[in-house]
N, C-alpha and C positions, 0 to 999 in steps of 0.2 A: 503563560500566552495561551490560549485558548486557540485550536485551530482547526477549521473544520473540512470535508472532502464534498465536493458538488459535481455532479453529474446535469448540467442543466438549473430545473430551479431545485433540484431534490436534494439535498443532503445527504450523503451516505456513513459519512463518518463525522465525528466532532472529540475532539480529547483536548484536556488543560496537560496530557503528557505524551507529548510530543517529543523523540529526537530525529536532529538535525543531520543528514550526512548529505556530504558532497549536493547540497542545496534540495535535496528530497527529505519530504516529510514523512518520517514512518510512526503510523499510529498505532497504538495497542491492537490487538486486532480484536479485542473484545469492544473495543468502540466502532467497529466496523456493525453497519448494518444487517444484520440475518437477512439470507437470502440473495445479497447483492454479489457477491463472489462465487463462482464456477471454475473449480482446477482446471489449469490447460499443460498440453505436455511441453509446455517449451519449458525451454531454461537455458542458462548463460553463467558464464564462469567470472566473477572479478577475482582477481589475482587477492583482494588483502581480504576481500568480505566473504567468498566461498561461492559455494553453489545456491541461485537464485531459482527461485519456482514460482511460475505466473500464475494470474487468475485472470479470466473472461470478467469483466466486473457489465452486470444487466439490471438498468433499471427501465421499466417504465417501456419495454419492448425493445428498448433502443441496446444493442450491445455493443461493446469496447472490446477487442480479442488483444489480451496480454495487457489489460489497463492498469493492472497490480502486482506486485509481488513482493515476495519474504525469500526471507534466510533462516531457513528451518535449522541450520548447523551453522551458524555463522564463523569462518575464520575468529581466532581468539583477539586481534583487534578492531574486530567487528561486534563484541560482544552486546554492545548496546541494543544491536538492532533486533536479536532474539526474539521470538511470539510477536514482532511488529510487522502492518505492512504500508507500503507505500504506493501509492496512485503515478500516473500519466495519461499521455493519449485521451486524451479530452475528460479527463477527472482537474477539473482545479482545486486548488488547495489554498484557502485563503484566510487572515488571519482575523477573529473576530474583538 
């Protein structure tokens, strides 16, 4: 099943290799449009996934602070999300 991530009318990611975890779609990093993500200093910790690192999503001058995240070194139970990016905060994920 193909899913895509959108900011307004701009598609910023598309893949048929999306991993769903806790209702969030984790796209392969290679599926995200280049230049859309800027690393942020924000981190958080999930007890079973590990430490998340966040990105600001920027599309056509619109910035969504911490609108995407990744787990660079997920804990063993979350190994399926390694190398993947998830979105929220103004990014709509759709099934195509």
